[in-house]
C-alpha positions, -999 to +999 in steps of 0.1 A: +001+000+001+023+026+011+048+018-019+025+031-042+023+065-025+061+067-033+054+093-058+067+128-064+041+141-086+011+128-063-008+162-058-042+151-037-042+120-016-075+107+003-064+077+019-089+057+045-075+035+068-099+026+091-114-003+115-081-022+108-051-040+128-027-017+112-002-004+136+030+012+139+051-001+110+022+008+086+024+045+100+058+047+098+060+036+063+032+059+053+051+089+069+082+077+048+065+076+016+047+109+021+080+125+029+085+119-008+055+132-020+068+171-025+040+184-048+013+172-025-013+201-022-043+181-004-042+153+021-071+137+035-057+108+060-085+085+079-066+065+104-089+057+129-097+028+150-062+014+142-029+003+163-011+031+153+009+050+180+033+077+188+060+062+162+031+071+135+027+105+148+059+113+151+068+099+109+036+118+098+045+149+114+081+148+097+065+139+065+045+170+068+073+190+069+088+177+037+055+186+018+063+222+009+030+230-014+004+217+010-022+240+018-047+219+028-044+186+055-075+169+071-062+138+097-083+117+116-066+100+143-095+086+172-096+053+184-055+049+181-028+042+203-015+079+202-005+094+228+008+133+235+044+128+223+031+116+188+003+141+188+025+169+194+050+156+169+020+155+144+008+187+151+041+204+146+041+192+112+008+207+108+019+245+121+027+260+090+009+291+079-001+279+046-022+253+058-059+258+062 
């Protein structure tokens, strides 16, 4: 799944992974793939009711820093194992004036 996202020309991504057993390795791999999407403009991630936790939040936060053209992001992460450290890292990646 995440290998297919490893495309620098990707501009709009709507990915919904919910109510699954996916966990940290998938979240980290997703972050690594997204960090190569330099032309991403819009992002909608629904990753609710999964086993993703802090390492996923850190990886996604770091990936968002590598998407300079991103202007709109919606990320849903309820019912996960994410705690404050992972959430704070994710928020840091979203804290940019160009994001709506």
